[in-house]
N, C-alpha and C positions, 0 to 999 in steps of 0.2 A: 507610515503605511500600516494600517491596522488589519490584522488577519481576521477573517470571518469564519470560514470553514475549511478544513482540510480533509480530503478523502484519500485513502491509501488502497492500492490494488497491487497484489502480487500474483503473477501468472506463473503456473507450473503444471505440466502434464495435462493439458487441455482443460484446466480449471482456473477460475479466478477466485482469489481469496481476498476478502475485504474485511479486515478487522475493525472493531470499533476503536477509533482513535481518541484517547483521552488526553486532555491538555493539563500540564502542570504550569500554573500561572507563575509560581515562584521560579521554576527553572526554564520557563518558556520553551518547553519541549513537549512533543507528542509521544504517547506510548500506546502500542498495540495491546488491546485487551479483548476478552470475549464479550459478546458473541462475535464469531467470525462468520460472515455470510459467504457461502461457497456456491458458485454458479458455474455451469458449463460454459465453454468458450463459444458463445453466440453473441453477436453484436447487440441484439435487442435485450438479452438477459443481462449483459454487462451494463448497458445504459440504465436499466431498471434497478440493478444492484447499487450503482453509484447514486441514483436518486434516493434510494432508501438510506444510504449512509449520509447523504447531505441532510436529509430530514432529521436523522438521528443527531447530527451535530457532533461537537467535541466536548463531551462532559468533562467537568473538572476532576482531577485526581491528585491525591497527596502522595508524594514520594517520600519513603522513609528517610529520616535524618541520620540515623545511626549507619555508619559506613558498612559494617558487616550485614546488617539487615537490608540495606539498600542493594548490596551485591546479590544477596539471595533473591530479592524481589526482581532485580533486573534479569537474573537467570530464568526466573519463572516467566517474565514478560517475553523473553527471547524464545521460549518454548511454545508459545501460543500457536504460531503458524505451523510449525512441524507437527504439533499435536493434531491440529485440524486436518492435516494431510496424512495423518497416521504414519508419520516418520519419526525416527528416534532422535534425530539431531538437526540443529540449525544448518550445519554444513551440508548434510544430505539434502535438506530442503532447498537450499539456495543453489545447489550445483547446476540445476537446469531451470533456473527461475529468472524473472525480471521484475523489477518493481516500478510502479508508477504512482505519482501523486498529483492531485489536483488541488490547488490552493485558490480559494475564492477571496480576493481582496476587494476593497471598495472600488478601486479604479481599474482592475484587470483580473484575469484568470491566468494562472501559471500552471503549466503541465511540465513535470519533470519525469525523466525516464532513465532507468539504469542501463548499463551495459552488462556484460557477463560478470558473474561474481568474481571478486578479487580478494584472495585471502579470507574467504568465508563471509564477505560483506557484499551487499548490493549497493553500489555507489552510483549516484546520479552522474550521468554523462552530460556536461554542460552544452555540448554541441547539439543535443537532442531537445533542450528546453524550448518550449513554445509559449508564447503569450497571446492572449485573446482579449478583446474588449469585454467589459463586465456583462454586457447584454448578449453575449454569444450563446446560442442554443446549446444545451448540454450535449445533444447528439453530435454536434460539430466538434466539440471538445473531445469527446470520447472517440470520435472517428480517428483523430490523430494517434491516440493510443492503440486503437484497433489496427491501424496500418502498421505500426511498429510490431505488434504481436504477430500479425500475418507474415511479416518479413523475417521472423525468427523461428526457424524450423524446430529447434529443440523444445520450444514451448508446446509443440503439438505432439511430442513423443509421449507415449504411455510409459509408466514405470514398469519394469519387469516384475512379474509376480514373485 
C-alpha cells in the first residue's frame, strides 16, 4: 500500500494547528515543520486548511545522521507546535490537545484520532480510527474529525492569560 499524502491537525484552545508534514524517505517517517497553518475552530475553515495542506503535499526532508545532531534537530521539531501556540513547552501544549491525521492511500482514506495526552504524548486511539473509500468527499472525512472535536469540551477552553 503506497502512501500518497498525509495531513496532520492538532486541536487546542479553539484553534486548529496544521504543520507542514515533511517525509523522510530513508526513515519512512513524517516530521512537523514550519509553516504551521493556524485557523479558528470553524468547520469550513478546517476543511479549507486541510485542502491547503493536501495541495502542499509532504516535501522530502533529510534527518541528521549524527546521533547528537539528530537529538537537537528532533527537539527543535518538537517545539514547532508549542511555538506556534506561543507556549513554552510541548507538555504544556498537549495538555488540552488532540491530534488527528488523514492519510490518503490509493485504495482508501484513513483518519486517526488521539485520546487525551498520556505521558506528554498524543497517542492514536485505535477505537477511533475510521476508513473511507478513496473517492469520499473531503468534507465528509473532515466531518468525522469535527464530530470528535465537538464532543471534547477541553478543546474549546481558552488558555488563562
